[in-house]
N, C-alpha and C positions, 0 to 999 in steps of 0.2 A: 617695191614696197618694203624692201628688206636689205640689210647688209650682214654678211657672214664671213667667217674665216674657217677653213677646213685645213687640218694639219696633222702631221705625224711628228712625234718627238724625235730629236736628233739621234737618240740611242735605239730607235726603232721598236720601242716597247709600248707606245701609247698612240692612239688615234683619237681625234675629236673634232667637234664643231662648236663654235660660239656664234650666236645669231641674235639680232634685235630687229624690231619692226614696229610700225604703227599698224598693228594687226593683233587681234585677240589670240593669245596662246600660240605664238609662233613656234614654240618648241614641239607642239603636236604635229606640225606639218613639215618643217624644213629638215631637221637633222637625222642622220642615220650613221651608225658605225658598228664595226665588229672587229674585235682584237685579232691581229694577224692578217686581216683582210683589207681594211681600209675604212674610209669615211667619206660621206658626201652630204651636200646641201642642195635641195631643190627648192626654187623660189621663183617669184614673178609668175603668177598663175601656176603655182607649183603643181607638178605632176607627181603625186605622192607614190604612184606605182614605181617611180624611179628608185625608191629606197630599197624595197626587196629585190627588184630586178637588178639594180646596180650592184648591191652587195653580193648577189649570186654570181654575177659575171666576174667580179673581182676575186671571189673565192675560187673560181675556175681558172684563175691565173691571168686574166686579161689585165692590161695596164689601165691606168686612169684614162688615158686618151682613147684607147680601144673601147672601154666601157662607155665613155661619153658619146663616142661616135655611134655605137650600137643603140643606145637609148634614144638619141635624137633621130636616128635614121628611121625608126618605127613610129615617130610621133608627128602627126599632122600639125600639131600646135607648137612645134619646136621654136618658131620665131618669137613666141611670147614667153619662152622659158629662159631661166637662168640657172646654171648648175656649176658647182665646184666639187671636184673629186680628188682625193689623194689615195693612192693604192698602198698595198702592203709594203712595197719597196720604197715608198716615199716619192714616187712620181706624181706630179700634179697636173691637173687640167681644169680649165674654166671655160664657160661659154655664156655669151649674152646674145639672145636673139634680137633681130633687127626691130621687132615690134615691142620690145620692152620699153616702158616709160622712162624718159630721161629724168635726171642723168642716170645712165646705166653703163656698167663696165666692170672689168675685173683684171687681176694680175696674178701671175704664178711665180713662184720661186722654189728653190729646193725644199721639198716637203710641205709646201703650203699653197693653197688657192684662196684668194680673197675676191669677193664680188658683192655688188650691190645695185639696186635699182630704185628709182624715185628718190635719189639722194640729193643733198644740197649741192653736190658737185664732186668732181674726181678727187678732191682733197680728202674725202672720207676714206676711200680705198688706199690712197697714198699714206695717210696717217696710220692706218692699220698695218700696212706693210712695214713702215718705219718702226713702229712700236714692236712688231714681231721680231724684226732683225735686231732691235736694241735690247731684247730680253736675254737673260742668261740661258743658253741652251741646256744647262744642267738643271734649271728650274722645272717644276712640274708642268706638264702640258696644260693643265687646267688654269694655272696662273698666267702662263704665256698667252693663252687664248683670251683670258679675261682682260689682260692688259691691252691687247690689240682691240678688243671690242670697245673698251672704254675710250681708247684713243679715237676711234671712228665716231663715237657718240659725241665726244668733246668738240669736234670740229663741225658738227651739224647733223650727221647721221641721216635718218629718214626725213625728207623735206616736209612731210605731212605732220610730223610730231613723234611722240613716243607712246608706247603702250605695253609691249612685252619683250622678253629676252629669255634666252635659254643657253645652257651649257651641257654638252654631252661628251664624256671622255671614257674610253674603254681601254682596258689592259688585261692581259690574261690572268684569270683567277683573282682579279682585284675587287670583285663585288662583295656584297655582304656575306661574311663567313667563307669567302673564297669560292662561292658556288656559282658565280657567273662572271662576266667580264666588265660589268658596268662599274667603273670607278667613281664617276661623278655624273649625276643626272638631276640637274636643278632647273626649275622653270619659274619665271615670274610672268603670270598670264595676263594681268591687267593692273598697271601701276603707272603713276605719274612720272616716275624716274626709274624705269626697269633695269637699266644697266647698273646703276649704283646699288639697287636692291639685290641684283644678282651677285654683285661683288660681296655684299654683306653676307648673303647666304653661303657663298663659297668659304668665307672665313668661319662661319658657324659649322659648316661641313668639316672643315679641317679640325675644329675642336673635337668633334665626335669621332672622326674616322682616321685622321693622320696619326702615324706613329710618333709619340713624343720623343724628343731628343734625350739621349742618355744623361746629359748634364742637367736636365730639368727634373730628374727623379730626386725627390726629397725622402731620405730614410724615414720609415714609419716606425720610430722607436716607441717605447712605452709612454713617454711624455706626450709625444705628438698624437699617439693613438687615443690617449685620454682626452686631449683637446678636441680632436675631430669628432669623437663620440659625443662629447658634450655639445658641440656646435650643432651636430645633426639632431640631437634631442630638442634643442631650441627651435628647430625647424619642423618639429612634429614627427621625426623619424626615431625609430628605436635605437639606432646606432649609425655609425659612419657607413657601414656596408649597406644598410637599408637606404640611406640617402643616395649613395652611388647608384644603386639599382634603380631607384625612382627617377634619377636624372639621366640615366643611360650613359654614365661615364666609365663603364667597365674597361674601356680601352685604355684608360689613363690611370689605372690603379693596379697595384701588384701586392702580393702578400706582405712584402717588406718595404714598400715605397708608394708614394703618391706623386703625381705630376704637379709641378709647382703652380701651374695655371689653375688646376682644379682646386688645389688647396686655397688659393686666393679667392676663387669664386665662393667657396664655402664660407670663408671668413667674412666676405663682403655681404653674403646673404643672411647670415645668422644675426638675430637681434642681440643687442647688448655688446 
């Protein structure tokens, strides 16, 4: 009832999972990841205990295949399970039990495991694999995973329809204020077009959390400061700094510069 991709970035700094399904809040059940350790997806009558157990095994130094074998070996319901795992070194493993509903199957490649069940056909997994291989290895893992997920959705995805999607990416000290490893954790729990909505949320996430490019810094000279203060007042804020705080754009403003995109947003929002 789900299709997913589990992967490590080529530079070995990011791990993540992208998943979609005709299932409410698939992001609450399928993905798990820990920076430096690995990532996994459990689906098709998901055994959610695989998530803490699997990450613990990976943290102990077991490979993806060793972890997969250990999880399945203790599970009487293993023939109904589907699992994808990528370990800290980028080794990948996937499993589809004989009792998973058709079409079901998976594929692995360097640093990636792709799998799905109750799909329109094998073209879903193949399209995701091709999309993954076609992405720039230097691009962020979140965008590579999202590209692959969209490719699977575009050729049919879950044969029962669409409902939810999720994206989880981890990287050492990449979380809010650098205090955890969660770089991206986005979920679309119930939506008519969840993959496209997830892609939109990823773009919004980039606006708030990505580091702006140096070439997009506009010098905040006296004239521009006067303009942005005035625009902010038209929006009911005391000045530009108050508007920035209210909109949570602190990541894109500096004492002597403002990000070009944020400047355009302010100009578009302000009346007059």
